[in-house]
ROSE-4610 file (N, C-alpha, C; in Angstrom, 1 decimal, always signed):
// ROSE-4610
residu = [M/M/M/V/V/V/S/S/S/A/A/A/I/I/I/I/I/I/L/L/L/A/A/A/A/A/A/G/G/G/K/K/K/G/G/G/R/R/R/R/R/R/M/M/M/G/G/G/S/S/S/K/K/K/L/L/L/P/P/P/K/K/K/Q/Q/Q/Y/Y/Y/L/L/L/P/P/P/L/L/L/L/L/L/G/G/G/R/R/R/P/P/P/L/L/L/L/L/L/A/A/A/Y/Y/Y/S/S/S/L/L/L/L/L/L/A/A/A/Y/Y/Y/E/E/E/Q/Q/Q/S/S/S/L/L/L/V/V/V/D/D/D/R/R/R/V/V/V/V/V/V/L/L/L/V/V/V/V/V/V/D/D/D/P/P/P/L/L/L/D/D/D/R/R/R/D/D/D/R/R/R/A/A/A/E/E/E/E/E/E/I/I/I/L/L/L/Q/Q/Q/R/R/R/Y/Y/Y/Q/Q/Q/I/I/I/H/H/H/K/K/K/V/V/V/S/S/S/A/A/A/I/I/I/V/V/V/A/A/A/G/G/G/G/G/G/R/R/R/E/E/E/R/R/R/C/C/C/D/D/D/S/S/S/V/V/V/F/F/F/A/A/A/G/G/G/L/L/L/Q/Q/Q/K/K/K/V/V/V/D/D/D/D/D/D/G/G/G/G/G/G/Q/Q/Q/V/V/V/L/L/L/I/I/I/H/H/H/D/D/D/G/G/G/A/A/A/R/R/R/A/A/A/L/L/L/I/I/I/R/R/R/A/A/A/E/E/E/E/E/E/I/I/I/N/N/N/T/T/T/A/A/A/L/L/L/S/S/S/V/V/V/V/V/V/S/S/S/R/R/R/G/G/G/E/E/E/A/A/A/C/C/C/A/A/A/M/M/M/G/G/G/M/M/M/P/P/P/V/V/V/K/K/K/D/D/D/T/T/T/I/I/I/K/K/K/E/E/E/V/V/V/G/G/G/E/E/E/D/D/D/Q/Q/Q/S/S/S/V/V/V/I/I/I/R/R/R/T/T/T/P/P/P/D/D/D/R/R/R/S/S/S/R/R/R/L/L/L/W/W/W/Q/Q/Q/V/V/V/Q/Q/Q/T/T/T/P/P/P/Q/Q/Q/C/C/C/F/F/F/L/L/L/T/T/T/E/E/E/E/E/E/I/I/I/K/K/K/E/E/E/A/A/A/Y/Y/Y/R/R/R/R/R/R/Y/Y/Y/L/L/L/Q/Q/Q/E/E/E/E/E/E/R/R/R/S/S/S/G/G/G/A/A/A/T/T/T/D/D/D/D/D/D/A/A/A/A/A/A/I/I/I/Y/Y/Y/E/E/E/L/L/L/M/M/M/I/I/I/G/G/G/K/K/K/K/K/K/L/L/L/Y/Y/Y/M/M/M/I/I/I/E/E/E/G/G/G/S/S/S/Y/Y/Y/E/E/E/N/N/N/L/L/L/K/K/K/V/V/V/T/T/T/T/T/T/P/P/P/E/E/E/D/D/D/L/L/L/L/L/L/M/M/M/A/A/A/E/E/E/I/I/I/I/I/I/L/L/L/R/R/R/R/R/R/R/R/R/G/G/G/W/W/W/S/S/S/P/P/P/S/S/S/Q/Q/Q/I/I/I]
num = [1/1/1/2/2/2/3/3/3/4/4/4/5/5/5/6/6/6/7/7/7/8/8/8/9/9/9/10/10/10/11/11/11/12/12/12/13/13/13/14/14/14/15/15/15/16/16/16/17/17/17/18/18/18/19/19/19/20/20/20/21/21/21/22/22/22/23/23/23/24/24/24/25/25/25/26/26/26/27/27/27/28/28/28/29/29/29/30/30/30/31/31/31/32/32/32/33/33/33/34/34/34/35/35/35/36/36/36/37/37/37/38/38/38/39/39/39/40/40/40/41/41/41/42/42/42/43/43/43/44/44/44/45/45/45/46/46/46/47/47/47/48/48/48/49/49/49/50/50/50/51/51/51/52/52/52/53/53/53/54/54/54/55/55/55/56/56/56/57/57/57/58/58/58/59/59/59/60/60/60/61/61/61/62/62/62/63/63/63/64/64/64/65/65/65/66/66/66/67/67/67/68/68/68/69/69/69/70/70/70/71/71/71/72/72/72/73/73/73/74/74/74/75/75/75/76/76/76/77/77/77/78/78/78/79/79/79/80/80/80/81/81/81/82/82/82/83/83/83/84/84/84/85/85/85/86/86/86/87/87/87/88/88/88/89/89/89/90/90/90/91/91/91/92/92/92/93/93/93/94/94/94/95/95/95/96/96/96/97/97/97/98/98/98/99/99/99/100/100/100/101/101/101/102/102/102/103/103/103/104/104/104/105/105/105/106/106/106/107/107/107/108/108/108/109/109/109/110/110/110/111/111/111/112/112/112/113/113/113/114/114/114/115/115/115/116/116/116/117/117/117/118/118/118/119/119/119/120/120/120/121/121/121/122/122/122/123/123/123/124/124/124/125/125/125/126/126/126/127/127/127/128/128/128/129/129/129/130/130/130/131/131/131/132/132/132/133/133/133/134/134/134/135/135/135/136/136/136/137/137/137/138/138/138/139/139/139/140/140/140/141/141/141/142/142/142/143/143/143/144/144/144/145/145/145/146/146/146/147/147/147/148/148/148/149/149/149/150/150/150/151/151/151/152/152/152/153/153/153/154/154/154/155/155/155/156/156/156/157/157/157/158/158/158/159/159/159/160/160/160/161/161/161/162/162/162/163/163/163/164/164/164/165/165/165/166/166/166/167/167/167/168/168/168/169/169/169/170/170/170/171/171/171/172/172/172/173/173/173/174/174/174/175/175/175/176/176/176/177/177/177/178/178/178/179/179/179/180/180/180/181/181/181/182/182/182/183/183/183/184/184/184/185/185/185/186/186/186/187/187/187/188/188/188/189/189/189/190/190/190/191/191/191/192/192/192/193/193/193/194/194/194/195/195/195/196/196/196/197/197/197/198/198/198/199/199/199/200/200/200/201/201/201/202/202/202/203/203/203/204/204/204/205/205/205/206/206/206/207/207/207/208/208/208/209/209/209/210/210/210/211/211/211/212/212/212/213/213/213/214/214/214/215/215/215/216/216/216/217/217/217/218/218/218/219/219/219/220/220/220/221/221/221/222/222/222/223/223/223/224/224/224/225/225/225/226/226/226/227/227/227/228/228/228/229/229/229/230/230/230/231/231/231/232/232/232/233/233/233]
x = [+84.5/+83.8/+84.2/+84.6/+84.9/+83.9/+83.2/+82.1/+82.6/+81.9/+82.1/+80.7/+80.6/+79.4/+79.8/+79.2/+79.5/+78.3/+78.5/+77.5/+77.3/+76.1/+75.8/+74.4/+74.0/+72.6/+72.5/+73.7/+73.6/+73.1/+72.7/+72.1/+73.2/+74.3/+75.4/+75.1/+74.4/+73.9/+75.1/+76.2/+77.3/+77.8/+77.4/+77.8/+77.0/+75.8/+75.0/+74.3/+74.0/+73.4/+72.1/+71.1/+69.9/+70.1/+71.0/+71.3/+72.3/+72.0/+72.9/+74.3/+75.3/+76.7/+77.2/+76.7/+77.3/+76.8/+75.9/+75.5/+75.9/+76.7/+77.2/+78.2/+78.4/+79.3/+80.8/+81.7/+83.1/+83.8/+84.3/+84.8/+83.9/+82.6/+81.6/+81.0/+81.5/+81.1/+80.5/+79.4/+78.8/+79.9/+80.0/+81.0/+80.9/+79.7/+79.6/+80.2/+80.2/+80.7/+82.2/+83.0/+84.4/+84.7/+84.1/+84.3/+83.7/+82.6/+82.0/+83.0/+83.5/+84.5/+85.7/+86.2/+87.4/+87.2/+86.0/+85.7/+85.4/+84.9/+84.6/+86.0/+87.0/+88.3/+89.2/+88.7/+89.5/+89.2/+89.8/+89.6/+88.4/+87.6/+86.3/+85.4/+84.7/+83.8/+82.4/+81.9/+80.5/+80.4/+79.5/+79.3/+77.8/+77.5/+76.2/+76.2/+75.3/+75.2/+74.1/+74.3/+73.3/+73.0/+71.7/+71.3/+70.0/+69.7/+68.4/+67.4/+66.3/+65.3/+64.8/+64.8/+64.4/+65.4/+66.7/+67.7/+68.0/+67.2/+67.5/+67.6/+66.7/+66.8/+68.1/+68.6/+69.9/+71.0/+71.0/+72.0/+72.0/+70.8/+70.7/+71.2/+70.9/+71.4/+72.9/+73.6/+75.0/+75.6/+74.9/+75.4/+75.3/+74.2/+74.0/+75.0/+75.1/+75.9/+77.4/+77.9/+79.3/+79.6/+78.6/+78.7/+79.3/+78.7/+79.1/+78.4/+79.1/+78.5/+78.6/+79.4/+79.6/+78.6/+77.8/+76.7/+75.7/+75.5/+74.6/+73.3/+73.3/+72.1/+72.2/+71.0/+70.9/+69.9/+70.4/+69.7/+69.3/+68.2/+67.7/+68.5/+69.0/+69.8/+68.8/+69.4/+68.7/+68.8/+68.3/+68.3/+69.7/+70.6/+72.0/+72.9/+74.2/+75.1/+75.2/+75.1/+75.2/+74.0/+72.8/+71.7/+71.9/+72.5/+72.8/+73.8/+74.8/+75.8/+75.1/+74.3/+73.7/+72.8/+72.1/+71.2/+72.0/+73.2/+74.0/+74.6/+74.9/+75.5/+74.5/+73.2/+72.2/+72.2/+72.9/+73.0/+74.3/+75.1/+76.5/+76.5/+77.0/+77.0/+78.1/+77.9/+78.9/+80.0/+81.1/+82.2/+83.2/+83.2/+84.2/+84.6/+85.0/+85.5/+84.6/+84.5/+83.7/+84.4/+84.4/+85.0/+83.8/+84.0/+82.9/+83.5/+82.9/+83.5/+82.5/+82.9/+82.0/+82.1/+80.9/+80.9/+81.4/+81.5/+82.0/+83.5/+84.2/+85.6/+85.8/+85.6/+85.6/+87.0/+88.0/+89.4/+90.1/+89.4/+90.1/+90.5/+91.6/+92.1/+91.9/+91.8/+91.7/+92.8/+94.0/+95.2/+95.2/+94.7/+94.6/+93.5/+92.5/+91.5/+92.1/+92.9/+93.5/+94.5/+95.2/+96.1/+95.4/+94.2/+93.4/+92.9/+92.6/+92.2/+93.3/+94.5/+95.6/+95.8/+95.3/+95.4/+94.2/+93.0/+91.8/+91.7/+92.4/+92.3/+93.1/+94.0/+94.7/+93.9/+92.7/+91.9/+92.1/+92.7/+93.0/+92.1/+91.4/+90.6/+91.5/+91.2/+92.1/+91.2/+91.8/+91.2/+92.3/+91.9/+92.9/+92.9/+94.1/+94.3/+95.7/+95.9/+97.3/+97.7/+99.0/+99.4/+99.0/+98.6/+98.2/+99.4/+99.2/+100.3/+100.3/+99.2/+99.1/+99.2/+99.6/+99.5/+98.0/+97.6/+96.2/+96.0/+95.0/+94.7/+93.4/+93.3/+92.1/+91.6/+90.4/+89.9/+88.6/+88.3/+87.1/+86.0/+84.8/+83.6/+83.8/+84.7/+85.0/+86.1/+86.5/+87.6/+89.0/+89.1/+90.5/+91.2/+92.5/+93.2/+93.4/+93.0/+93.2/+94.5/+94.9/+96.2/+96.5/+97.8/+98.3/+98.8/+98.0/+98.5/+99.8/+100.5/+101.7/+101.3/+101.7/+101.3/+101.8/+102.9/+103.6/+102.7/+101.8/+100.9/+99.5/+99.2/+97.9/+97.8/+96.6/+96.3/+94.9/+94.7/+93.4/+92.8/+91.6/+91.0/+90.2/+90.3/+89.6/+88.8/+88.3/+87.7/+88.4/+88.5/+87.7/+88.2/+87.2/+87.5/+87.1/+87.9/+87.8/+87.7/+86.8/+86.6/+86.2/+86.4/+85.7/+84.2/+83.4/+82.0/+81.3/+81.5/+80.8/+81.1/+82.3/+82.7/+82.1/+82.1/+81.5/+79.9/+79.4/+77.9/+77.6/+78.3/+78.1/+78.3/+79.3/+79.6/+78.4/+77.9/+76.8/+75.5/+75.3/+74.1/+74.0/+75.2/+75.2/+75.1/+75.8/+75.8/+74.4/+73.6/+72.3/+71.3/+71.5/+70.7/+70.8/+72.0/+72.3/+72.0/+71.6/+71.3/+72.4/+73.6/+74.8/+74.7/+75.6/+75.7/+77.1/+77.4/+78.7/+79.8/+79.7/+80.7/+80.6/+81.6/+81.6/+82.1/+82.6/+83.0/+82.9/+83.1/+82.9/+84.0/+85.2/+86.3/+86.0/+85.4/+85.1/+84.1/+83.1/+82.1/+82.7/+83.6/+84.4/+85.2/+86.0/+86.8/+86.0/+84.8/+84.0/+83.3/+82.8/+81.9/+82.7/+83.7/+84.5/+85.7/+86.4/+87.6/+88.8/+88.9/+90.1/+90.9/+92.2/+93.1/+92.6/+92.7/+92.5/+93.7/+94.1/+95.4/+95.1/+96.0/+95.9/+96.8/+96.3/+97.1/+97.2/+98.3/+98.5/+97.9/+97.1/+96.4/+97.0/+96.3/+96.8/+96.1/+96.9/+96.2/+95.2/+95.3/+94.3/+93.0/+92.9/+91.7/+90.8/+90.5/+89.7/+88.2/+87.5/+86.1/+85.5/+84.7/+84.2/+82.9/+83.1/+82.0/+81.6/+82.5/+82.2/+82.6/+82.1/+82.5/+84.0/+84.7/+86.2/+86.8/+86.2/+86.6/+86.4/+85.3/+85.0/+86.0/+86.4/+87.5/+88.8/+89.1/+90.4/+90.4/+89.2/+89.1/+89.3/+88.8/+89.0/+90.5/+91.2/+92.6/+93.4/+93.1/+93.8/+93.5/+92.3/+92.0/+92.7/+92.8/+93.5/+95.0/+95.5/+96.9/+97.1/+96.1/+96.2/+96.1/+95.7/+95.6/+94.1/+93.2/+91.8/+91.4/+90.5/+89.9/+88.5/+87.6/+86.2/+86.1/+87.1/+87.0/+87.1/+87.7/+87.8/+86.6/+85.6/+84.5/+83.5]
y = [+111.6/+112.8/+113.0/+114.2/+114.5/+115.4/+115.0/+115.8/+116.2/+117.3/+117.7/+117.9/+117.6/+117.9/+119.0/+120.1/+121.1/+121.2/+121.0/+120.9/+122.3/+122.8/+124.1/+124.1/+123.0/+122.9/+123.1/+123.3/+123.4/+124.8/+124.8/+126.0/+126.9/+126.3/+127.1/+127.7/+127.0/+127.6/+128.2/+127.6/+128.1/+129.4/+129.9/+131.2/+132.3/+131.9/+132.8/+133.9/+133.5/+134.4/+133.8/+134.7/+134.3/+133.8/+134.4/+134.0/+132.9/+131.8/+130.6/+131.1/+130.5/+131.1/+131.1/+130.2/+130.1/+131.3/+132.1/+133.3/+134.6/+134.5/+135.6/+136.3/+137.6/+138.3/+138.1/+137.9/+137.9/+138.8/+139.9/+140.9/+141.3/+141.3/+141.8/+140.7/+139.5/+138.4/+137.3/+136.6/+135.5/+134.4/+133.9/+132.9/+131.8/+131.3/+130.2/+130.5/+131.7/+132.1/+131.7/+131.8/+131.5/+130.1/+129.1/+127.8/+127.4/+128.0/+127.8/+128.3/+129.5/+130.0/+129.2/+128.7/+127.8/+126.6/+126.0/+124.8/+125.2/+126.4/+126.9/+127.0/+127.4/+127.6/+126.4/+125.3/+124.0/+123.1/+121.9/+121.0/+120.1/+120.4/+119.6/+120.0/+118.9/+119.1/+119.7/+119.2/+119.7/+119.7/+120.5/+120.6/+120.4/+119.7/+119.5/+120.3/+121.2/+122.1/+121.6/+121.3/+120.9/+122.0/+122.4/+123.5/+123.2/+124.0/+123.9/+124.4/+123.7/+124.2/+125.6/+126.1/+127.5/+128.5/+128.0/+128.9/+128.8/+128.1/+127.9/+129.2/+130.2/+131.5/+132.2/+132.1/+132.7/+132.1/+130.7/+130.0/+130.4/+130.4/+130.7/+132.2/+133.1/+134.5/+134.5/+133.7/+133.6/+133.1/+132.0/+131.5/+132.5/+133.2/+134.2/+135.4/+135.9/+137.1/+136.9/+135.7/+135.4/+134.5/+134.3/+133.6/+132.2/+131.5/+130.1/+129.2/+128.6/+127.8/+126.3/+125.8/+124.4/+123.7/+124.5/+123.8/+123.3/+122.0/+121.3/+121.0/+121.0/+120.7/+121.3/+121.8/+122.2/+121.2/+120.6/+119.5/+119.9/+119.5/+119.7/+118.9/+119.5/+118.8/+117.9/+117.0/+116.1/+116.5/+115.7/+116.0/+116.0/+115.0/+114.9/+115.1/+115.4/+115.6/+114.4/+113.2/+112.0/+111.9/+112.4/+112.4/+113.4/+114.5/+115.5/+115.0/+114.3/+113.8/+112.8/+111.9/+110.8/+111.5/+112.5/+113.2/+113.8/+114.3/+114.9/+113.8/+112.6/+111.5/+111.0/+111.1/+110.7/+111.4/+112.6/+113.5/+113.3/+112.4/+112.2/+110.9/+111.0/+109.9/+108.9/+107.6/+106.6/+106.7/+106.0/+105.9/+107.0/+107.7/+108.8/+109.0/+110.2/+110.5/+111.6/+111.6/+112.7/+113.2/+114.6/+115.3/+115.8/+115.6/+116.1/+117.2/+118.4/+119.5/+120.3/+120.7/+121.5/+123.0/+123.5/+124.9/+125.9/+125.5/+126.4/+126.5/+125.6/+125.8/+126.7/+128.0/+128.9/+129.3/+128.9/+129.4/+128.3/+127.3/+126.3/+127.0/+126.5/+127.1/+126.1/+126.6/+125.7/+124.8/+125.3/+124.4/+123.2/+123.5/+122.4/+121.4/+121.8/+120.9/+120.0/+120.6/+119.9/+118.9/+119.2/+118.2/+117.0/+117.2/+116.1/+115.3/+115.9/+115.2/+114.3/+114.8/+114.0/+112.6/+112.6/+111.4/+110.5/+111.0/+110.2/+109.7/+110.4/+110.0/+108.7/+108.4/+107.1/+106.0/+106.3/+105.2/+105.1/+106.1/+106.0/+107.1/+106.6/+107.6/+108.4/+109.7/+110.5/+111.6/+112.2/+113.3/+114.3/+115.6/+116.7/+116.9/+117.3/+117.6/+118.1/+118.3/+118.8/+118.1/+117.9/+117.3/+118.3/+117.7/+118.5/+119.2/+120.4/+121.1/+120.9/+120.6/+120.5/+119.1/+118.9/+117.6/+117.3/+116.1/+115.7/+114.7/+114.9/+114.0/+113.3/+112.0/+111.3/+111.2/+111.7/+111.7/+110.9/+110.5/+109.8/+110.7/+110.1/+110.9/+111.8/+111.5/+112.4/+113.4/+113.4/+114.4/+114.0/+112.8/+112.3/+111.8/+112.0/+111.6/+110.1/+109.5/+108.1/+107.8/+108.6/+108.4/+109.6/+109.7/+110.8/+110.2/+110.3/+109.7/+110.3/+109.6/+110.1/+111.2/+112.4/+113.5/+113.4/+112.8/+112.7/+111.8/+111.1/+110.2/+110.8/+112.0/+112.5/+113.7/+113.7/+114.7/+115.3/+116.5/+117.1/+117.0/+116.5/+116.2/+117.4/+117.7/+118.7/+118.2/+119.1/+118.7/+119.5/+119.0/+117.9/+116.6/+115.6/+114.2/+113.5/+112.7/+112.3/+110.8/+110.3/+108.9/+108.6/+107.3/+106.7/+106.8/+107.2/+107.5/+106.2/+105.1/+103.9/+103.5/+103.6/+103.2/+104.0/+105.3/+106.1/+106.0/+105.8/+105.6/+104.3/+103.2/+102.0/+102.1/+102.8/+103.0/+103.7/+104.8/+105.5/+104.7/+104.0/+103.1/+102.1/+101.4/+100.4/+101.1/+102.2/+102.9/+103.3/+103.9/+104.3/+103.1/+102.1/+100.9/+100.2/+100.1/+99.5/+100.4/+101.6/+102.6/+102.8/+102.9/+103.2/+104.6/+105.0/+106.4/+106.6/+107.8/+108.2/+108.6/+108.4/+108.8/+110.3/+111.1/+112.5/+113.0/+112.2/+112.6/+111.5/+111.8/+110.8/+109.7/+110.1/+109.2/+108.1/+108.4/+107.5/+106.4/+106.9/+106.0/+105.1/+105.6/+104.9/+103.8/+104.2/+103.2/+102.1/+102.5/+101.5/+100.5/+101.1/+100.2/+99.6/+100.2/+99.7/+99.0/+99.6/+98.9/+99.0/+99.9/+100.0/+101.2/+101.2/+102.3/+103.7/+104.6/+106.0/+106.8/+107.7/+108.4/+109.9/+110.4/+111.8/+112.6/+113.7/+114.6/+116.0/+116.6/+117.8/+119.0/+119.7/+120.9/+122.2/+122.9/+124.1/+124.4/+124.9/+125.3/+126.4/+127.1/+128.2/+127.6/+126.4/+125.7/+125.4/+126.5/+126.3/+126.2/+125.6/+125.5/+126.6/+127.5/+128.7/+128.2/+128.2/+127.7/+128.7/+129.5/+130.5/+131.9/+133.0/+134.3/+134.5/+133.9/+134.0/+133.4/+132.3/+131.8/+132.7/+133.5/+134.4/+135.5/+136.0/+137.0/+136.5/+135.2/+134.6/+134.5/+134.1/+134.0/+135.3/+136.4/+137.7/+138.1/+137.8/+138.1/+137.3/+136.1/+135.3/+135.8/+136.2/+136.8/+138.1/+138.9/+140.2/+139.9/+138.9/+138.6/+138.0/+137.4/+136.9/+138.1/+139.3/+140.4/+140.8/+140.1/+140.4/+141.7/+142.4/+143.6/+143.7/+144.4/+144.5/+145.2/+146.0/+146.6/+145.7/+144.4/+143.4/+142.6/+142.7/+141.8/+142.3]
z = [+82.1/+82.6/+84.1/+84.4/+85.8/+86.3/+87.3/+88.0/+89.4/+89.8/+91.2/+91.8/+93.1/+93.9/+94.9/+94.9/+95.9/+96.9/+98.1/+99.1/+99.8/+99.7/+100.2/+100.8/+101.4/+102.0/+103.5/+104.1/+105.6/+106.1/+107.3/+108.0/+108.6/+108.9/+109.5/+110.8/+111.7/+113.0/+113.8/+113.8/+114.6/+114.2/+113.0/+112.5/+113.3/+113.8/+114.6/+113.7/+112.4/+111.5/+111.0/+110.7/+110.1/+108.7/+108.0/+106.6/+106.7/+105.9/+105.9/+105.5/+106.2/+106.0/+104.6/+103.8/+102.4/+101.6/+102.1/+101.4/+102.0/+103.1/+103.8/+102.9/+103.0/+102.2/+102.7/+101.8/+102.1/+101.1/+101.6/+100.7/+99.6/+99.9/+98.9/+98.0/+98.2/+97.3/+98.2/+97.9/+98.7/+98.9/+100.1/+100.4/+99.3/+99.0/+98.0/+96.7/+96.3/+94.9/+94.8/+95.8/+95.7/+95.3/+96.0/+95.6/+94.2/+93.9/+92.6/+91.5/+91.7/+90.7/+90.6/+91.7/+91.7/+90.8/+91.0/+90.1/+88.7/+88.5/+87.1/+86.4/+87.1/+86.5/+86.5/+87.1/+87.1/+85.9/+85.9/+84.9/+85.0/+86.0/+86.2/+85.1/+84.6/+83.4/+83.8/+84.9/+85.3/+86.8/+87.3/+88.8/+89.1/+90.2/+90.8/+92.1/+92.2/+93.4/+94.2/+95.5/+96.4/+97.4/+97.4/+98.3/+99.0/+100.0/+100.6/+99.6/+99.4/+98.5/+98.7/+99.9/+100.2/+99.7/+99.4/+99.0/+97.5/+96.8/+95.3/+94.6/+94.9/+94.2/+94.4/+95.7/+96.0/+95.2/+95.1/+94.4/+92.9/+92.3/+90.9/+90.6/+91.6/+91.4/+91.4/+92.2/+92.2/+90.9/+90.4/+89.1/+88.0/+88.0/+86.9/+87.1/+88.3/+88.5/+88.2/+88.6/+88.4/+87.2/+86.4/+85.1/+85.3/+86.2/+86.4/+85.5/+84.6/+83.5/+83.7/+84.6/+84.7/+85.6/+86.3/+87.1/+86.2/+86.2/+85.3/+86.0/+87.3/+88.1/+89.5/+90.0/+91.3/+92.0/+93.1/+93.8/+95.2/+95.6/+97.0/+98.0/+99.0/+100.0/+100.9/+101.7/+102.5/+104.0/+104.9/+106.3/+106.9/+106.5/+106.9/+105.7/+106.0/+105.0/+104.0/+104.6/+103.7/+102.8/+103.2/+102.3/+101.2/+101.5/+100.5/+99.4/+99.9/+99.0/+98.1/+98.7/+97.9/+96.8/+97.2/+96.2/+95.1/+95.4/+94.4/+93.5/+94.0/+93.3/+92.2/+92.5/+91.5/+90.2/+90.2/+89.0/+88.4/+88.8/+88.3/+87.5/+86.2/+85.4/+85.8/+85.6/+85.8/+84.8/+85.1/+84.1/+84.2/+85.3/+85.5/+86.9/+87.2/+88.6/+89.1/+90.5/+91.1/+92.3/+92.4/+93.6/+94.4/+95.7/+96.6/+97.5/+97.5/+98.2/+99.0/+100.2/+101.1/+100.6/+100.3/+99.8/+100.8/+102.1/+103.1/+103.0/+102.3/+102.1/+100.8/+101.1/+100.0/+99.4/+100.1/+99.7/+98.9/+98.5/+97.6/+96.3/+95.7/+94.5/+93.4/+92.2/+91.0/+90.8/+91.1/+90.9/+92.0/+93.1/+94.1/+93.7/+93.1/+92.6/+91.5/+90.6/+89.5/+90.1/+91.2/+91.8/+92.2/+92.9/+93.3/+92.1/+91.0/+89.8/+89.2/+89.3/+88.8/+89.5/+90.8/+91.6/+91.3/+91.3/+91.1/+89.6/+88.7/+87.3/+87.1/+88.1/+88.1/+88.7/+89.1/+89.7/+91.2/+91.8/+93.3/+94.0/+95.0/+95.8/+96.7/+96.9/+97.7/+98.4/+99.4/+100.1/+100.3/+100.2/+100.5/+102.0/+102.4/+103.8/+104.1/+105.4/+105.8/+107.1/+107.3/+108.6/+109.8/+110.9/+112.0/+112.6/+113.2/+113.8/+115.3/+115.9/+117.3/+117.8/+119.0/+119.7/+119.9/+119.6/+119.7/+120.9/+121.7/+122.8/+122.6/+122.8/+122.8/+124.3/+124.5/+125.8/+126.0/+127.3/+127.6/+127.9/+128.3/+128.6/+129.7/+130.6/+131.8/+131.5/+130.2/+129.7/+130.2/+130.7/+131.1/+129.8/+129.8/+128.6/+128.5/+127.4/+127.2/+126.5/+125.5/+124.9/+124.1/+123.7/+122.8/+121.5/+120.4/+119.2/+118.7/+117.9/+117.3/+116.2/+116.5/+115.7/+114.2/+114.1/+112.8/+111.8/+112.3/+111.5/+111.3/+111.8/+111.8/+110.8/+110.1/+109.1/+109.5/+109.2/+109.3/+107.9/+107.8/+106.5/+106.0/+104.7/+104.0/+102.9/+102.0/+100.8/+99.7/+98.4/+97.9/+98.3/+98.3/+98.4/+97.1/+96.5/+95.1/+95.0/+94.1/+93.9/+92.5/+92.2/+91.0/+91.3/+90.3/+90.6/+91.0/+90.3/+90.7/+92.1/+92.5/+93.9/+95.0/+94.8/+95.9/+95.9/+94.7/+94.7/+95.4/+95.2/+95.8/+97.3/+97.7/+99.2/+99.8/+99.2/+99.8/+99.8/+98.7/+98.6/+99.8/+100.0/+101.1/+102.4/+102.6/+103.9/+104.3/+103.4/+103.7/+103.8/+103.0/+103.0/+104.3/+104.8/+106.1/+107.3/+107.1/+108.1/+109.1/+108.5/+109.3/+109.7/+110.7/+111.1/+111.7/+111.9/+112.6/+111.6/+110.4/+109.4/+109.2/+109.3/+109.2/+107.8/+107.0/+105.7/+104.7/+103.4/+102.3/+102.4/+102.8/+102.9/+103.9/+105.0/+106.0/+105.5/+104.8/+104.2/+103.2/+102.4/+101.4/+102.0/+103.1/+103.8/+104.4/+105.0/+105.7/+104.7/+103.6/+102.8/+101.6/+101.1/+100.0/+100.4/+101.4/+102.0/+101.2/+100.2/+99.5/+100.0/+99.7/+100.1/+99.7/+100.5/+100.2/+100.5/+99.6/+99.8/+100.2/+101.1/+101.4/+100.5/+100.0/+99.2/+99.9/+99.8/+100.6/+99.9/+100.6/+100.1/+100.6/+101.5/+102.1/+103.4/+104.4/+105.6/+105.4/+104.3/+104.0/+103.6/+103.2/+102.8/+104.0/+104.8/+106.0/+105.7/+106.6/+106.5/+107.4/+106.7/+107.4/+108.2/+109.5/+110.4/+111.4/+111.9/+112.9/+112.4/+113.1/+112.7/+112.7/+113.6/+113.5/+112.2/+111.7/+110.5/+109.3/+109.4/+108.3/+108.3/+109.5/+109.6/+109.0/+109.4/+108.9/+107.4/+106.8/+105.4/+104.7/+105.3/+104.7/+104.8/+105.8/+105.9/+104.9/+104.7/+103.6/+102.2/+102.0/+100.6/+100.4/+101.4/+101.3/+101.0/+101.7/+101.5/+100.1/+99.5/+98.1/+97.1/+97.6/+96.7/+96.4/+97.0/+96.7/+97.5/+96.9/+97.6/+97.1/+97.8/+97.4/+96.0/+95.6/+94.3/+93.1/+93.4/+92.4/+92.2/+93.1/+93.0/+92.0]
C-alpha cells in the first residue's frame, strides 16, 4: 500500500491574507486543489489530508468539487509541522510506503510523484529536490560570513519526501518522545533518528513552495506556460 500525507494545516501568515494560503485562488482553482489532483492522478493508493479543524468544510468542498476520491481521511493538524505529520501517520497502515507532501507545493506533477515512488518502492528513503543555482554563504549571528560551502554538493529540498512507513513512524515517535526540535523537514528527522541513507531525486525548479504573494504570481506564470487557463478550471 502506497499512502501520501498532504499537509495543509498552516496559517500562511507570510502571504498576508486572512484566508489561509492553501485556499487562495490560483487561476480560479484553490491552491490546495492542484496538489490533490496530482496525487489523484498518480500511482499513490490513498491520501491522508491534514488540515486546520476550522478549515475542514473548505477542504471537503474541494474534494467534492474536483472529484478527489483517494483521500481516505481528513485529520486535524497540530501546533507544529511535526505534530501534523505525526497525526497523519497515525492514519497510515504499516507494511508499505508513505510520501509526505506540503500542500503549498501546488505545482507538483503526477509523473514526478511516480518517480519518487519508484525509488521508495526499492526500500530506499528519498526526498525530491534540485541542485542550488546560487552561491550559498553560512553566516554568524552578526551576519559575518563563516564559510562558503561547495555549491556543487548543495541541493534545495522539496517534497514529496518518501519513506518506508514503519521507519518514518518510528523516527517521528522517537523525535517527539525525546522532545527534540530544530528539524525543518521529514528527511532531517529520518536522518537524525533512523540514521540510514536518504537519497535525493531530481524534481523540478517549478515545484516551488507558495509562501508569499510573489510566489503566487510565479505559480500563475508557470501554470499559464503549461497551458492552463481559467477557462479550463
